[in-house]
N, C-alpha and C positions, 0 to 999 in steps of 0.2 A: 503494499499499499503506499502511494507517494505521501508523503506528509508535508504540509505546509503550515509551518507555526504560526497560529493567530496571535499567542502572546498576551491576550487580555488578562491583566491581573485582577482577581476579585471578580470573576465574570457574574455572579450572583448579583453584588451590587451594581455592577454595570448595566444588566439588564434593566434597572430602574431608573437609569440616567439619560439613556440616549437609544436610538435605534441604529443598527449597524446591517447594511445592505452590502452584498457583493455581485458583481455583474462582470461578464466577459467583456472584453475590448472590441473592437471592430476585428474581423477576420484577417485582415493584413498586418495586424499588430501582435496577434495570438503567439507569435515566436519570441516576443520581447515582453510583453505584459502578462503577468499570471491573471490579474484580475483588477477592476476598478472596485474601490470601497467606498462607501458613503454613509457619512453620520448625519443624524439629525437630532436637535435636542431643543427642549423647553424647559428649563430650570428655574425654581424659584431660589435656589442658593447654588453657589458655584461648586463644581465638581473637579477634582483632580485625578485623571486616570493614567495609571501606568500600564505600559506597554514593554513586554520582554524583549530583549535585542535580539535581531534576526539579519539576515544576509541581503536582504532586498534593499534595492534604492527605491524611495518613494517620492513621487512628484505629488505635492498636495497644494490645494486652494481652500484654505481654512481662514476665517477671519483670524488675524493674528498669528497664523501658522502657515503661510504660504512658502513653500520653498521646495528644494531638491534635497531630500535627507540621505547621508550616505549609511552603509551599513554599519551597525552600531555593535558597541562591547559593552554598554551599560544600558540600563532602565532608562526608558523614555517616559517622561511626564507630560501630560498635555492638559490644561486648565480649560473648562467648558463652562461658560457663563451666559446667562440671558435664554435667548432663544437664536437658533443659528442653524446652517447647514454647511456641508462642503463635501468635497471629493478627493480622493487619492487614486494615483496608479500605482500600483505595487510591480515592480519589474521583475523579470526572471533573475535570479542571480547569476552574474555572468554576462547579461545581456545588456548593460547599460553604458559600455565602454564608448560605443560609437556615437553616442549622444554627447558625451563629455570629450571626447577627443583627446583624453590624456589616461593615464593608468588610473585604474579604480582606487588605489591606496590612497590617491590624492584627495578622496571624497570620504574615506572612512571616518566616522565620528563627528563628521562636519555637516553644517547646513549650507547650502549655496542659494543665493537669488535666482528664481527661475529666469528672469531675462538673461543672466550671466550665459546661461545653455542654450535657452529656446529663443532669445532675441525679444524684439519688442511685440511681436504676436502673442506673446504670453500674457501681455496686459489685457488683450481683448478676451483670452480665455478666462481671466481671472472675473472681468466684469460679466461674462456670460455666466460663469457658476453663479455669482453673486445673486444676480436677477433671475436665476433658474427657480421655477416652481415644481418641476419635475426632477426625477432622476434620468430620464431620457434626455432632457437638455443637457443636464451637467455631463452625461457619457459624451455626447456628441460633440460639445466644446473641447473637451480633453482629447478626444480621439481625433479631432481635426489637427489641434495643435502637434500631437505625435505622429500624425501620418505625414504632415508637411514636413516634418524634421528626420523621419526614417531613415537611419544610415544602413549602409551595406553590412552585413554581418560576416565578419571574416572566420575562416576555418577556427582559429584558436579560440574565438568567442563562443563559436559552438560547441568545442571541446570543453571549455569552461562550464558551459551550461548542462552538458552531459555530465560532468564531474559533480556537480551540484544535485543533479537529479538522481544520480547512482547513491549519494550518501541520503537522499529524502527517501528513495524507495527502499532501500536495503540497510536495516538495522544492525547487521552482522559487520558493515564497515565501521570499524571503531579505531582503526589507526590509519596515519597517512599511507603505511606502506600497503595496506589493503586496497586502498583507493588507488594509488599508483600501478599496483598489478591489474586491478581491474580495467584501468584506462589503457594499460600497455606503456606506460610512460616511468620514467624515473621519479625518485621522490623529488629530487630536485627539480625536475621539469614541471612537476605538480605545484611545487610550492612556487615558482616564477609565474605560471599559469593563473595562480589565485591571486598572486599579488597585482598583476596587470589588469584581470577582468572581473574578479569577484571584490578585491579590497580587503580582504582578510587572508589570514593564513589557513591553510586546509586543516590544520590541527584544531583551529578556532572553529570552522565550520562544522566539523564533525561534534565538537563539543557542544555548540549551541542546538543543533538537532538533537543531540541527547537531552539536553536540559529544558528544552520548550517540550519535548516529550514527557520528562518526569514531572513538569508543572501541570501538564493536562492530566496526567494519572492521578496525581496528588489532589487534584481538584473535583475529581470523580467523587459519587455518593460512597463508594467504598475504596479508598485509598489503599494501594498496596503496601506490603510489609517493607519498610525502608531497606533493611539488608536484602531482600528478594529484588527490590527495583534497582538498586546499586549493582547487582550481578547482571540483571537482564539489561542494563544499559552499558555493560562492558566494565565497569569499574572493577578494580582488584580488590577494593574493600568499601564499607560504609562510611567511614571517615573521610576518605578521597571525595566521594560522592558528594557528602555532606558540605565540605569545603567549597568544591566547586559551585554547588547549587546556591550557597550563602553568598559567593562571591557576586554571582551574576543577579539573584534577586532580591538580595538584602535580607533574606529570611532563611530559616533552615528549613528542612523538608517539613518538619512537624508543624512549624510556625505557618508555614504557607497552606498547609492542608486544614489547620484550624480557621484560618482567615478566609479561605475559599467557602468554608460553610456556617461562618457565623451568623447568627439570626440578623434579619434586616429589621429596622424599625421605621417607623413613619409611613407616611403614604407615598407609595412608589409613583414615580413620573411614567405616564405612558410609554410604552414600547420597550422592545428588546432587542440584543446583538441577535442577529442569525445568519445561517449560511445561505 
């Protein structure tokens, strides 16, 4: 099964704060973009939503958060207030280098202004998204911008996409040497490929898929035994897993599991995230 980390922290609470919907991009963009995601919210009090780090580049048009967000190594926090909406395009890891025109490592853990990459036409896209009353209008606006800027995808980029897809599809890939063998490349070649096209090390890529999977399982109604989960994810022992998980999420597995199922108070806002 192909894994796409969603990474929404405390999803039970998030369901009461905003609606999240995901839609496919235009046909000619599907080798570059995984999906578009849209948020709508109507809040009486501000809400700060945390998202786990992932490998994707995100192009977003939101009030106070319009930009190109590179692959991250830390939790991302976004503040929602009042009433609003916006759209983001989630690019396939490895597929954004042609838009950037530079190695993806230059974008890691950074936010870049949309005009710096997509030019003046992005201002019109932002205005169209702001005025949109339907998801379809937002999708058309962002699709038109990306189609007009669509780069040719070189072979190396396609190999990088394939490499991340391999990690996403095969939980047995737990070492860089495993990935290199599956691709028929040397470990050093895989490391160069990721620096150029993904923006992280392959070791981090494998780690982030494992930890997003752990977060998903820990938030389930019946979380797994922590030692069993560590072994299932390829860790040599539970303490190593716990350290990794806390470094990325700021919480131990037990704390994360408790937070995911804590009782909610107050009257929920309409809507819930969904696929």
